[in-house]
NULUM-431902 format. One record per residue (C-alpha): residue in three letters; x, y, z. Coordinates in steps of 0.1 Angstrom, whole numbers, padded with zeros to 4 digits, always signed. Example, Ala and Ser with C-alpha at 12.3 -4.5 7.8 and 13.67 -1.06 7.14 Angstrom:
2
ALA+0123-0045+0078;SER+0137-0011+0071;
***
This chain:
550
MET+0001-0001+0000;THR+0017+0037-0009;GLY+0019+0067+0010;ASP-0012+0083-0006;GLU-0034+0054+0002;LYS-0026+0046+0035;GLN-0035+0086+0041;PRO-0070+0089+0032;ARG-0072+0054+0057;ALA-0053+0071+0087;ARG-0081+0105+0084;GLY-0111+0080+0086;MET-0097+0063+0115;SER-0087+0094+0124;ALA-0128+0102+0128;TRP-0136+0078+0148;THR-0162+0083+0177;THR-0146+0067+0211;ARG-0183+0051+0207;ARG-0173+0036+0174;TRP-0137+0025+0189;LEU-0151+0004+0221;ARG-0176-0009+0196;MET-0148-0020+0171;GLY-0128-0032+0199;ALA-0153-0053+0217;ALA-0163-0066+0182;VAL-0127-0079+0180;SER-0125-0090+0211;LEU-0156-0112+0206;VAL-0146-0126+0178;VAL-0117-0136+0185;LEU-0126-0152+0224;THR-0156-0173+0202;LEU-0125-0180+0180;LEU-0108-0194+0208;GLY-0138-0206+0225;ALA-0144-0228+0192;THR-0109-0239+0190;GLY-0109-0254+0226;ALA-0140-0268+0225;TRP-0128-0288+0195;VAL-0099-0297+0213;LEU-0116-0309+0240;SER-0144-0327+0221;ARG-0118-0342+0202;THR-0095-0350+0236;GLU-0130-0370+0247;SER-0134-0388+0222;ILE-0103-0401+0216;SER-0103-0411+0253;GLU-0134-0423+0250;GLU-0121-0452+0222;LEU-0094-0458+0240;VAL-0114-0464+0272;ASP-0142-0478+0256;VAL-0135-0494+0230;ARG-0095-0505+0220;THR-0082-0514+0259;PRO-0121-0534+0260;ALA-0111-0551+0226;LEU-0079-0559+0231;THR-0089-0573+0267;THR-0118-0593+0253;ALA-0094-0610+0224;ILE-0073-0618+0248;ARG-0103-0641+0271;LEU-0116-0651+0236;GLU-0076-0668+0226;SER-0077-0683+0265;ALA-0109-0697+0255;ILE-0097-0708+0227;LEU-0068-0728+0245;ASN-0090-0737+0270;GLN-0111-0760+0244;GLU-0078-0772+0221;THR-0064-0783+0260;GLY-0093-0801+0269;ILE-0099-0818+0235;ARG-0065-0828+0239;GLY-0065-0842+0271;TYR-0099-0861+0266;GLY-0082-0879+0230;LEU-0054-0887+0247;THR-0067-0901+0279;GLY-0106-0908+0269;THR-0114-0890+0306;SER-0145-0870+0308;GLU-0134-0846+0329;PHE-0110-0828+0302;LEU-0144-0822+0285;GLY-0155-0796+0315;PRO-0132-0772+0304;TYR-0136-0780+0266;ARG-0173-0769+0274;GLN-0164-0743+0297;GLY-0144-0726+0266;LEU-0168-0730+0242;ALA-0197-0706+0264;GLU-0166-0682+0267;GLU-0156-0680+0234;ARG-0193-0672+0224;ALA-0196-0645+0249;ASN-0162-0627+0238;HIS-0167-0634+0203;ALA-0201-0614+0209;ARG-0186-0585+0235;LEU-0158-0585+0206;SER-0184-0582+0175;ARG-0205-0552+0199;LEU-0171-0534+0209;LEU-0156-0535+0167;ARG-0187-0525+0153;GLY-0179-0497+0130;HIS-0139-0507+0129;PRO-0142-0529+0093;ALA-0103-0542+0103;GLY-0110-0554+0134;LEU-0144-0569+0123;ALA-0126-0590+0097;ASP-0101-0598+0122;LEU-0131-0613+0143;LYS-0142-0633+0116;ALA-0107-0647+0106;VAL-0103-0658+0141;ARG-0140-0672+0139;THR-0134-0691+0105;ALA-0103-0706+0115;LEU-0114-0716+0152;SER-0146-0728+0130;GLY-0125-0753+0105;TRP-0108-0768+0134;GLN-0136-0777+0156;GLU-0155-0787+0128;ARG-0123-0813+0116;VAL-0113-0819+0150;ALA-0129-0808+0186;ARG-0164-0820+0182;PRO-0156-0852+0166;VAL-0134-0858+0190;ALA-0157-0844+0215;ALA-0184-0869+0205;GLU-0159-0901+0206;PRO-0171-0921+0238;PRO-0152-0920+0273;GLY-0131-0946+0290;SER-0107-0952+0266;PRO-0083-0928+0244;SER-0097-0917+0210;ARG-0084-0927+0178;LEU-0100-0902+0155;ALA-0077-0881+0178;THR-0047-0900+0172;GLU-0053-0902+0134;ARG-0064-0862+0132;ALA-0034-0851+0152;ALA-0012-0836+0122;GLU-0044-0820+0115;GLY-0059-0805+0139;LYS-0029-0790+0147;GLU-0025-0774+0118;ALA-0059-0765+0120;PHE-0050-0751+0151;ASP-0018-0733+0143;GLU-0046-0712+0116;VAL-0063-0703+0151;ARG-0031-0692+0171;ALA-0020-0674+0134;ALA-0057-0652+0135;LEU-0055-0646+0169;ARG-0024-0635+0168;GLY-0031-0613+0137;GLN-0059-0601+0156;GLN-0042-0592+0186;GLU-0015-0578+0168;ARG-0037-0551+0151;LEU-0058-0542+0185;ARG-0024-0537+0199;ALA-0013-0512+0168;ASP-0055-0498+0173;SER-0045-0487+0209;ALA-0013-0474+0210;ARG-0021-0453+0175;THR-0051-0445+0198;ASN-0031-0437+0229;ASP-0007-0413+0206;ASP-0034-0397+0196;LEU-0048-0389+0227;ILE-0011-0379+0242;ALA-0007-0354+0204;THR-0043-0341+0211;LEU-0036-0332+0247;VAL-0006-0319+0238;VAL-0024-0297+0211;ARG-0051-0293+0242;ASN-0022-0277+0262;TRP-0012-0254+0237;VAL-0044-0244+0224;PHE-0056-0232+0262;SER-0018-0214+0268;ALA-0028-0196+0235;ILE-0056-0187+0246;ALA-0049-0178+0281;VAL-0020-0158+0265;LEU-0045-0143+0239;VAL-0067-0131+0269;VAL-0039-0116+0285;VAL-0026-0097+0256;LEU-0064-0084+0245;THR-0069-0070+0279;ALA-0040-0057+0277;LEU-0044-0040+0245;ILE-0080-0028+0259;PHE-0066-0015+0291;GLU-0042+0001+0267;GLY-0061+0016+0245;LEU-0090+0028+0271;ARG-0054+0044+0292;ARG-0045+0061+0252;GLY-0083+0069+0237;ILE-0096+0081+0269;ASN-0083+0080+0299;GLU-0053+0104+0290;PRO-0070+0122+0266;LEU-0099+0130+0296;GLU-0069+0139+0318;GLN-0052+0164+0298;LEU-0086+0180+0292;GLY-0095+0177+0329;ALA-0058+0197+0334;ASP-0065+0222+0307;ALA-0095+0227+0327;ARG-0082+0234+0362;THR-0056+0254+0344;ILE-0082+0277+0329;ALA-0101+0276+0360;GLY-0072+0285+0380;GLY-0075+0317+0358;ASP-0051+0314+0329;PHE-0078+0320+0302;ASP-0054+0323+0273;HIS-0042+0285+0280;PRO-0053+0267+0248;ILE-0070+0233+0245;THR-0051+0208+0228;PRO-0076+0181+0209;THR-0065+0146+0220;GLY-0079+0109+0215;PRO-0113+0104+0194;ALA-0134+0123+0175;ASP-0158+0125+0203;LEU-0134+0138+0228;ARG-0112+0160+0200;ARG-0149+0177+0193;LEU-0155+0187+0230;SER-0119+0198+0235;GLY-0129+0218+0204;GLU-0161+0231+0223;ILE-0148+0235+0255;ASP-0121+0256+0235;SER-0145+0276+0220;MET-0160+0281+0250;ARG-0131+0295+0265;ARG-0123+0318+0235;ARG-0157+0335+0241;LEU-0151+0337+0275;VAL-0113+0354+0270;ARG-0139+0381+0247;GLU-0166+0386+0270;LEU-0140+0386+0293;ALA-0119+0414+0278;PHE-0155+0428+0271;VAL-0163+0432+0305;GLU-0132+0447+0315;GLU-0135+0469+0291;ALA-0170+0480+0303;ARG-0158+0477+0339;VAL-0129+0505+0332;ARG-0157+0522+0313;LEU-0181+0518+0342;ASP-0151+0530+0370;ALA-0143+0560+0348;GLN-0178+0568+0344;ALA-0186+0555+0377;ALA-0160+0585+0389;ASP-0170+0611+0370;LEU-0206+0605+0383;GLN-0191+0609+0419;ARG-0172+0639+0418;SER-0205+0653+0396;ASN-0229+0641+0427;ALA-0200+0655+0448;GLU-0201+0687+0430;LEU-0241+0689+0431;GLU-0242+0678+0468;GLN-0212+0706+0477;PHE-0232+0732+0453;ALA-0265+0719+0469;TYR-0248+0729+0508;VAL-0231+0760+0497;ALA-0264+0771+0480;SER-0286+0763+0509;HIS-0261+0773+0540;ASP-0244+0803+0519;LEU-0280+0814+0511;GLN-0288+0816+0548;GLU-0272+0851+0559;PRO-0287+0870+0530;LEU-0317+0852+0535;ARG-0323+0862+0572;LYS-0315+0898+0564;VAL-0346+0898+0539;SER-0363+0881+0563;SER-0357+0898+0594;PHE-0355+0933+0579;THR-0392+0927+0561;GLN-0402+0913+0593;LEU-0392+0949+0612;LEU-0404+0965+0582;GLN-0437+0947+0588;ARG-0436+0957+0629;ARG-0422+0988+0622;TYR-0446+1005+0595;GLY-0477+0980+0592;GLY-0507+0996+0599;GLN-0496+1029+0584;LEU-0496+1025+0545;ASP-0520+1014+0527;ALA-0542+0982+0529;ARG-0523+0964+0496;ALA-0487+0975+0506;ASP-0495+0955+0538;GLN-0503+0928+0518;TYR-0474+0931+0499;ILE-0453+0930+0531;ASP-0472+0898+0540;PHE-0465+0879+0508;ALA-0429+0891+0514;VAL-0424+0882+0549;ASP-0442+0846+0540;GLY-0419+0839+0509;ALA-0389+0847+0529;ASN-0400+0828+0558;ARG-0409+0798+0533;MET-0377+0801+0515;GLN-0358+0805+0548;LYS-0376+0766+0554;LEU-0372+0754+0521;ILE-0337+0758+0523;ASN-0333+0747+0558;ASP-0346+0712+0549;LEU-0323+0713+0520;LEU-0295+0719+0544;ASP-0303+0689+0559;PHE-0315+0667+0532;SER-0276+0675+0522;ARG-0262+0664+0551;VAL-0281+0626+0551;GLY-0245+0608+0554;ARG-0222+0634+0552;LEU-0222+0649+0584;HIS-0245+0624+0604;ASN-0226+0594+0603;ALA-0221+0581+0635;HIS-0232+0547+0635;GLN-0240+0532+0668;SER-0258+0505+0688;VAL-0293+0528+0684;ASP-0326+0512+0707;LEU-0356+0527+0678;GLU-0377+0521+0708;THR-0360+0551+0726;VAL-0358+0568+0694;LEU-0389+0567+0688;GLU-0400+0580+0722;GLY-0378+0607+0721;THR-0395+0618+0684;LEU-0427+0614+0694;SER-0419+0638+0724;ALA-0408+0664+0701;LEU-0439+0661+0684;SER-0462+0657+0712;VAL-0481+0700+0707;GLY-0494+0683+0667;ILE-0498+0656+0683;GLU-0519+0668+0709;GLU-0535+0692+0688;ALA-0544+0666+0662;GLY-0557+0640+0688;ALA-0537+0616+0674;THR-0536+0582+0685;ILE-0498+0561+0687;THR-0488+0528+0691;HIS-0462+0504+0677;ASP-0450+0469+0685;PRO-0417+0462+0703;LEU-0390+0478+0679;PRO-0353+0464+0679;THR-0321+0477+0686;LEU-0296+0481+0653;VAL-0264+0497+0645;ALA-0275+0528+0629;ASP-0270+0569+0630;PRO-0291+0582+0662;THR-0297+0613+0645;GLN-0310+0604+0612;MET-0327+0576+0631;GLY-0349+0605+0649;MET-0350+0623+0614;LEU-0366+0592+0601;TRP-0387+0588+0628;GLN-0402+0626+0628;ASN-0406+0628+0593;LEU-0429+0594+0590;ILE-0450+0601+0619;GLY-0453+0638+0612;ASN-0466+0630+0580;ALA-0491+0607+0597;VAL-0503+0632+0617;LYS-0504+0657+0597;PHE-0526+0639+0566;HIS-0549+0632+0588;ARG-0587+0631+0576;PRO-0605+0661+0587;ASP-0634+0647+0605;GLU-0616+0617+0619;PRO-0588+0617+0644;PRO-0553+0601+0634;LYS-0544+0567+0647;ILE-0510+0556+0637;HIS-0491+0524+0643;VAL-0454+0511+0638;THR-0445+0478+0634;ALA-0414+0458+0629;ALA-0409+0419+0627;ARG-0376+0405+0614;GLU-0372+0392+0576;GLY-0341+0373+0569;GLU-0311+0394+0570;LEU-0333+0431+0574;TRP-0359+0443+0598;ARG-0393+0454+0577;PHE-0409+0486+0597;THR-0446+0494+0586;VAL-0462+0531+0598;THR-0500+0528+0592;ASP-0519+0553+0593;ASN-0559+0562+0588;GLY-0552+0592+0570;ILE-0560+0601+0533;GLY-0538+0578+0519;ILE-0517+0576+0486;ALA-0534+0570+0452;PRO-0511+0544+0439;GLU-0498+0561+0409;TYR-0478+0589+0433;ALA-0467+0555+0452;ASP-0427+0566+0431;LYS-0436+0600+0428;ILE-0440+0613+0467;PHE-0403+0603+0474;VAL-0390+0623+0449;ILE-0376+0659+0465;PHE-0398+0691+0462;GLN-0423+0667+0449;ARG-0459+0680+0467;LEU-0487+0663+0460;HIS-0510+0694+0480;THR-0504+0725+0477;LYS-0494+0749+0508;ASP-0523+0763+0512;VAL-0539+0729+0521;TYR-0511+0710+0536;SER-0475+0732+0547;GLY-0443+0715+0540;SER-0417+0718+0513;GLY-0419+0683+0499;ILE-0386+0668+0509;GLY-0394+0650+0541;LEU-0399+0617+0525;ALA-0371+0623+0500;MET-0348+0626+0529;CYS-0365+0593+0545;LYS-0353+0576+0510;LYS-0321+0585+0517;ILE-0320+0580+0554;VAL-0333+0540+0544;GLU-0310+0537+0514;PHE-0278+0556+0533;HIS-0286+0520+0558;GLY-0288+0496+0538;GLY-0328+0496+0532;THR-0351+0503+0508;ILE-0387+0522+0512;GLY-0421+0522+0496;VAL-0457+0528+0499;ASP-0482+0499+0504;THR-0504+0500+0474;GLU-0527+0470+0489;TYR-0542+0488+0515;ARG-0564+0515+0515;ASP-0579+0522+0550;GLY-0552+0555+0550;ALA-0510+0553+0541;ARG-0490+0529+0551;ILE-0452+0532+0547;THR-0431+0504+0545;PHE-0390+0500+0546;THR-0363+0480+0558;LEU-0330+0487+0575;ALA-0302+0461+0582;PRO-0288+0449+0617;GLU-0252+0463+0605;PRO-0243+0495+0585;ALA-0238+0490+0548;GLU-0205+0503+0538;SER-0217+0534+0517;THR-0195+0537+0486;GLY-0222+0568+0472;PRO-0215+0605+0470;SER-0228+0610+0502;ALA-0204+0593+0523;LEU-0177+0615+0510;PRO-0142+0619+0525;GLU-0129+0650+0546;SER-0109+0663+0521;ASP-0143+0664+0497;ARG-0167+0680+0516;PRO-0176+0715+0512;GLN-0146+0744+0525;SER-0181+0765+0532;ASP-0193+0742+0556;ARG-0197+0760+0585;SER-0203+0747+0623;GLU-0236+0745+0642;SER-0220+0769+0663;GLU-0209+0793+0637;ARG-0243+0788+0627;SER-0262+0791+0655;GLU-0245+0820+0665;SER-0249+0841+0633;ASP-0287+0831+0640;ARG-0287+0844+0673;SER-0274+0880+0660;ASP-0302+0885+0633;PRO-0332+0899+0647;GLU-0358+0874+0655;PRO-0380+0864+0630;ALA-0418+0862+0631;ARG-0438+0829+0630;
***
């Protein structure tokens, strides 16, 4: 076979799958084992048949032939003695020889059935013996006893010659039987040798076949799988650029190729994710700077506008006190508008200032008993609660690690809103619950007030969003936005239970341990606004201005 002819065959066998290799190996093994089994069975059958031939035919035939000869010799001895002496006792061995001769002849006929040569020898013996018996034995035995037989003397030479023929036939028969027995014994020995060689070859072939199977499994399956596992472990260890080398049968090579394709896809996706992460980090940094700037701007705007706003508010109130009633009614109305606007602007700026401080100044996490904080909040709101005739109950509240100031602001806004937005004809009833949910605590503040429409469930948590005019309900629209910021700063969420229809129910969660804040509200000290004056400075500045009117 030329090299060009071998190459397509190699390519064809290289395309075999593991199943095909296993099927081919199993088929070849079965064929080899079947041939070996058939050969072994033939050898065993041959050995058994030869053994049966030797044991059941050849040896018994030779023994029977010897017994036949002995019976015939007994006949000859008895006839010769009776002929010489005339004594009737010599006829006993003769008659016994006849019986034995008939029995051995019948047995030999059965044993030599299917052996023409042996039957021919037996016939020759029978023919020679019949001639001797006809000419000598029977006539002599028929002579009367008491005196030597005259016939025996007359036919002595003829009898001797006839019996020599019998002896020659018996000798030829026994020689043939001995030769057949020896040949059968030789065949048995040769067959046993062949049997031993065949079974030795079967054992060697089984061992070789087993070794070939294990070696084929090792090279065709175990080694490729080990190589694939080693490559997979290398890739799982972080070396995603490590290629997977296809080895083994076609299906294992195909599997290796698919895994390598998946590896390449992961490498591409990781590269894309890394690139996206770099862009996201850059955007997050830009967003953090932007939020920090916005927060700084909000703080500066709300803080630094306090002084000119206080001056405007103070002097408009002084203008109202000094010149109120001295001008016309329209001037008094304009002054009232100015005072009211200045006061509302001041309150709005103060609320915005508090909103910007959440998570920036108030960030002292410690163990806080929420029940104590709630009691302090109720005490601070006692006037409004008493005026509204509100009834406030609560379940046992837990102790969490949180900022106490922010927790106070949270309760104050939630309880304050529940008291403020009550129905005009019904005193407010407020209930606070707390329950553990996995790693979080879930709180609810439920009231029987005017409620919140489902379409406004998200809008109310946006800063400066109001659902009512200031003439109906006062406020700046910052309270729930501040609650949302406080809750999220403590690792929780807040929302409105839209399924509740008998008022409003605000539900929020808090983590038992503080979540690490990475947002712009938790700025380092170097990023905080430089114009952030201390509370003592602000209080001192407030005391320096004229007292504003309520």
